[in-house]
C-alpha positions in Angstrom: 0.0 0.0 0.1 2.8 2.4 0.9 4.4 1.7 -2.6 1.1 2.3 -4.3 0.7 5.6 -2.5 4.3 6.5 -3.4 3.6 5.9 -7.0 0.5 8.0 -7.1 2.4 10.9 -5.3 5.0 10.7 -7.9 2.6 10.7 -10.9 0.6 13.5 -9.5 3.6 15.7 -9.2 5.4 15.0 -12.5 6.5 18.1 -14.5 5.3 18.7 -18.1 6.1 15.8 -20.3 8.9 16.5 -22.8 7.2 14.2 -25.2 4.0 16.1 -25.6 3.7 19.4 -23.6 0.6 20.1 -26.0 -1.3 17.4 -24.5 -0.1 18.4 -21.0 -1.4 21.9 -21.7 -4.9 20.5 -22.6 -4.8 18.4 -19.4 -3.9 21.3 -17.1 -6.1 23.9 -18.6 -9.5 24.8 -17.2 -12.6 23.7 -19.2 -16.1 23.6 -17.7 -16.7 20.5 -20.0 -14.2 18.6 -17.6 -16.4 19.2 -14.7 -19.6 18.0 -16.3 -21.0 20.7 -18.6 -23.4 19.2 -21.0 -25.9 22.0 -21.9 -25.3 25.7 -21.8 -27.3 28.9 -22.7 -26.3 32.4 -22.4 -26.7 35.9 -23.9 -23.8 37.8 -25.4 -23.6 41.7 -25.9 -21.1 43.9 -27.6 -21.1 47.3 -26.1 -22.5 49.8 -28.6 -23.5 47.4 -31.3 -26.9 48.7 -32.0 -25.7 52.3 -32.5 -23.1 51.2 -35.0 -25.8 49.3 -36.8 -28.1 52.3 -36.9 -25.4 54.5 -38.1 -24.6 52.1 -41.1 -28.2 51.2 -41.9 -30.2 54.4 -41.5 -33.4 53.1 -42.8 -33.2 49.7 -40.8 -35.6 49.5 -38.0 -34.1 47.7 -34.9 -35.2 47.4 -31.4 -33.4 49.0 -28.4 -30.6 46.5 -28.5 -29.1 43.9 -30.7 -27.5 40.9 -28.9 -26.7 37.2 -29.3 -28.2 34.2 -27.9 -25.7 31.2 -27.5 -26.6 27.5 -27.5 -24.2 24.8 -26.8 -24.6 21.1 -26.1 -21.9 18.4 -25.4 -19.8 17.4 -27.1 -19.6 20.6 -29.1 -22.7 21.4 -31.0 -23.2 25.4 -30.9 -25.2 28.2 -32.4 -25.7 31.9 -32.2 -28.9 33.5 -32.8 -29.0 37.4 -33.4 -31.7 39.1 -31.6 -33.1 42.6 -32.2 -33.0 42.7 -35.9 -36.2 42.4 -38.3 -36.8 38.9 -39.9 -34.6 38.4 -43.0 -31.3 40.3 -43.3 -29.5 37.0 -43.2 -26.2 38.4 -44.7 -26.1 41.1 -41.9 -26.8 38.4 -39.3 -24.1 36.2 -40.6 -21.7 39.2 -40.6 -22.6 39.9 -37.1 -22.0 36.3 -35.9 -18.5 36.5 -37.3 -17.8 39.3 -34.8 -18.7 37.1 -32.0 -17.8 33.4 -32.9 -14.2 33.4 -31.7 -15.5 34.5 -28.3 -17.2 31.0 -27.8 -13.6 29.8 -27.1 -13.8 31.8 -23.8 -17.0 30.1 -22.8 -15.9 26.5 -24.0 -12.2 26.4 -24.5 -11.0 24.1 -27.3 -8.2 21.6 -26.9 -5.1 22.4 -28.8 -3.7 19.0 -29.6 -6.4 17.7 -31.9 -5.9 20.8 -34.0 -2.3 19.7 -34.6 -2.9 16.1 -35.5 -2.0 16.5 -39.1 0.9 18.5 -38.4 4.6 17.3 -37.9 5.5 18.2 -34.2 9.1 18.8 -33.1 9.7 19.4 -29.4 12.6 21.1 -27.9 13.4 21.9 -24.2 15.0 25.2 -23.2 15.7 25.2 -19.5 12.3 24.6 -17.8 10.3 25.7 -20.9 9.3 23.8 -24.2 9.2 25.0 -27.7 7.0 23.1 -30.0 7.1 23.6 -33.9 4.4 22.3 -35.9 4.9 22.0 -39.8 2.4 21.2 -42.5 4.0 18.2 -44.4 1.7 18.7 -47.3 2.2 22.5 -47.6 -1.4 22.7 -48.6 -3.0 24.2 -45.5 -3.8 27.9 -44.9 -1.4 27.7 -41.9 1.7 26.0 -42.9 3.9 26.5 -39.7 3.1 27.1 -36.0 5.3 27.7 -33.1 4.3 27.4 -29.4 6.1 28.1 -26.1 5.0 26.3 -23.0 6.3 27.0 -19.5 7.6 24.2 -17.1 4.2 24.2 -15.2 2.0 23.5 -18.3 1.0 27.0 -19.5 0.9 28.1 -23.2 2.7 31.4 -23.1 3.2 32.2 -26.9 1.8 31.1 -30.1 2.9 32.0 -33.7 1.5 31.0 -37.1 2.8 31.6 -40.5 0.8 31.5 -43.7 1.0 32.9 -47.2 -1.4 35.6 -46.2 0.7 36.8 -43.2 1.9 36.3 -39.7 0.0 36.1 -36.3 1.6 36.2 -32.8 -0.3 35.8 -29.5 0.9 36.0 -25.9 -1.2 34.5 -23.1 -1.5 35.1 -19.4 -3.0 32.3 -17.1 -4.0 32.2 -13.5 -5.5 29.6 -11.2 -8.7 30.5 -9.5 -10.4 29.3 -6.5 -13.0 27.4 -8.5 -10.7 26.0 -11.4 -9.6 22.8 -9.5 -5.9 23.7 -9.9 -6.3 24.2 -13.5 -5.0 27.2 -15.6 -7.6 29.9 -16.5 -6.9 32.2 -19.5 -6.8 35.8 -18.2 -5.2 38.1 -20.9 -4.3 37.7 -24.5 -2.1 40.1 -26.4 -2.2 39.6 -30.2 -0.5 40.9 -33.2 -1.4 40.1 -37.0 0.5 41.3 -39.9 -0.8 41.1 -43.5 1.4 43.0 -45.9 2.1 46.4 -44.6 -1.0 46.4 -42.3 -0.6 45.6 -38.6 -3.4 44.9 -36.1 -2.7 44.7 -32.4 -5.0 43.9 -29.7 -5.3 43.2 -25.9 -8.0 41.2 -24.5 -8.6 40.9 -20.7 -11.1 38.1 -19.6 -13.1 38.2 -16.4 -14.6 35.0 -15.0 -17.0 34.2 -12.3 -18.0 31.1 -10.5 -21.5 30.0 -11.8 -23.0 27.1 -9.9 -19.6 25.4 -9.8 -18.4 26.5 -13.4 -16.0 29.2 -14.2 -17.8 31.2 -17.0 -16.7 34.6 -18.6 -18.8 37.6 -17.7 -16.8 40.3 -19.5 -14.0 40.7 -22.1 -12.3 44.2 -22.4 -10.6 44.7 -25.7 -8.2 47.5 -26.7 -7.1 47.5 -30.4 -5.0 49.4 -32.9 -4.4 49.1 -36.5 -1.7 50.9 -38.5 0.3 50.8 -41.8 4.0 50.1 -41.3 6.2 52.4 -43.3 8.7 50.2 -45.3 12.2 50.7 -43.6 11.0 53.1 -41.0 9.6 53.0 -37.6 6.7 55.4 -38.6 3.2 54.3 -38.3 0.8 55.5 -41.0 -3.0 55.7 -40.9 -3.2 54.7 -37.2 -6.4 54.0 -35.5 -7.3 52.8 -32.1 -10.3 51.9 -30.1 -11.9 49.7 -27.5 -14.7 47.4 -27.1 -16.3 45.3 -24.5 -18.2 42.0 -24.8 -20.4 40.8 -21.9 -21.9 37.4 -21.1 -25.1 37.1 -18.9 -28.3 35.1 -18.2 -26.3 31.8 -18.0 -28.6 28.6 -17.9 -26.3 25.6 -17.0 -27.5 22.1 -17.7 -31.0 23.2 -17.8 -31.8 21.5 -21.1 -32.6 24.8 -22.9 -29.9 24.4 -25.6 -30.9 20.7 -26.2 -34.5 21.7 -26.6 -33.4 24.5 -29.1 -31.5 22.1 -31.2 -34.2 19.4 -31.0 -36.6 22.0 -32.5 -34.3 22.9 -35.3 -34.3 19.2 -36.6 
């Protein structure tokens, strides 16, 4: 019995595996799905969205606000419904959904390793950290190369992707929360995208709250700037900056609302 207990202690206190830090990151990152989430509904709002729509579509009659209803059921079926617009206008609604679709990852974090299955991975250790390079052997994917840095305690600290269209880089900050069961929770993302001379930078800060035992986002504050890099100079041309806020509210956890919604769509 003492040998069994010692073996379990060693297994539970092992560092990040040099063979696959990506899988270790997925294991050590917080996800409400790991804690039994099966059915979820919430409402998502972008601050000032209705005002912007009114300015662009003067003749369009909309209600006091435009927001999104989000439905998700295990293992990963999801849908956004735009509320506040008249019937029809499918193209406008699709464009609005594109504004919010990436925010679903804050609610239901996606595992990283399945996205890399078709890439060739090369892992190198530098001190306590790990560098993972992922290359597309077919050279036919939109993203043909990725680089990821992981800290010795299992956090993803940096991500870079390369494609014919440009370059993207993201830096991540993770913390452990009282409700996260010793798992890492994403708190901040600093992103930079380069397409030709155009550069877009953004910083997103995510606030989570405990909702009946599940850590779910309630607010994302985003500061962004966009500019054209002058060739061979440090000068920034046509620089624009701004901020936005996305809020998540009215959560219904494992209530069956999302399952009922999808059943009615069949």
